[in-house]
N, C-alpha and C positions, 0 to 999 in steps of 0.2 A: 530900632524900627527906625532907622534915620531918612530912610524918603522920602518922597517930597509928598506920593500919593495917601501920603499913614496921614501924613499931618494934614491935609485937606479936608480928613475925617471929623480932625480932634479943630476943627475950625468953627464946630458950629458948638459944640459944645464946651459948656463958663470955666475958666479956670477959678480953679480952688480964690479961696480969699484969702489972703493969705497976713497973717500978724505978730507982731515982736513978740515971743511969752514974754515973762518975766523968770528973769535971767542967763546968764550965762550959757550958753554949751561946756565939756570938763574940754574942748578945744579951744575951745575961749572965742569961740566967733557969736555973735548975737543969736539965739535959738530963734526959731517962726512954725505958729501955732498957726493951724489949720482950720478957716472954719467954712465947715462943711450947710453941706446943701440939704434942705428938709427932707423928712423921707418923700413925699411926694416931692415934692419940686424935681428932685435926685430919680428920682424912678418914670415923671417924664419924658426927664431929659435923657433921657437911657433910651431906652423906646422912643424916642428920636432921632436917637445915636443907631437905634439899630435900623430903622424904620430904612432914612438915610442911609443906612450896607449895605441892604438888600438890592438899593435900585441902581446901586453900584456896578454897572456893568464888566467893570474887572474885577468883580469876584463870579471867583468861579464855581460851580457848588458837583463836589464828586459824584462820583460814581455811589458812593458806598449812602450820597442821600438822598437816590435819587435813588435803590434799594427800597431803603425807610417808608419813601411816599409813597412808595407802589404800595406793598403791607399795610398801609392806616390805607391806602382809597382798594384793596377789595375786603378790605375791614369797611368797609366803606359800603361794599354792595351787598357782601353779605347784610350785610344789618339792615341793611331796606333793600333786600330781597327776605330776612324774619317778620320786616315786619308787610311787609304787601302778600302775605301767601297767609300772616296770624290774616289780613281783615278781608283776603277777596277768599279762602280755603279753607275752613276751618279742620280740612279734613284731614291738614296736609301738618296738621301737629309735633308730629312725628320730627319731619325733615325740615324744624321752621326750630327745633331740638341744634339736629346737625349746623345748620346754615348761622344761630347764632355761638355756637361753640365756634366756628369756624373764626367766627369776624374777636371773636374773643380770642382767638389764636397767632390768628397775625398781626392784629394789634399791638401782642407781648410782643411779639416777635420783638417789630416793626422799636418798640421804643428801648429791649433788651440791644437790639443792635446798634438805634444810634447812641447807649448809655455806650457800649463798649468803645466803639469808633472811635465820639469825641475824646475819649482818656484818649488819644493821642495827644494831642493838638494839646497835651500839659506840658513837653517835652520842649516845641517851639515859645514856651514862657517863661518871662525870669519868675524867677523862685518864686517870691511873694506873691504875684500875680498864681502860676501856677497854685500855691498852697488855697487860696481863696478861689480859683476856680475849681477843683479839691473839693474842699468846703462848702461852696453853692449843689455842686450836683449832688453830694450825698446828703445836702442836707434836704434837698427839694428830694431825692430818694425817699427822705425816713418823713418825709410832713406823706406824700402820697399811702403812705406805711399806717399812715395817725388813721388818713381820712377814710382809706378803704377798713379798717380794722372797725371802730366811729358808725362809716356808713352800715358795714355788717352786720354791728350791737341790735343800732336803731331797728334795722331789718325784721329779724328779729325779735328783738322783743317788742316791737305793732304786733306780730302773728302770736304773740304770749311765750314764745320761744323764754325761760330767765339762762342767762348764761350767773349767773352772782346768789348768792342766796339768799341776798336782802330785798 
């Protein structure tokens, strides 16, 4: 990525502070230790970088991304329809259930589609960054599973259904 456009993005991202590390590397050169930003400062600078990237007109949105956005929009429309019918017409509950399931299916398809098409970008990265991105993708999936299972457990517990014997 020696393109000047790529370097324009890095202008807003602060360079990590490098200080001499103790000792000499096996190559005989002085080693450097990187002092990283704090967690919140790093998250803030990353979000600012993403915001700047999204506003860049040279970044093109692929058709796959548009499909995912369309599925999310359909999911949102079904969800609004479900809410509207539940408030306005109490007799339409069976249809509300169909709309709620449709909303869930559209959202699930959008998420799965987005993740599947994102795996292709890993081939374009350096091996180190590909591994980091892969771990982030898998970690985000694991986090979603964790939260989902805990929310389901809480809801079942609140309704008096015990999953655990104690």
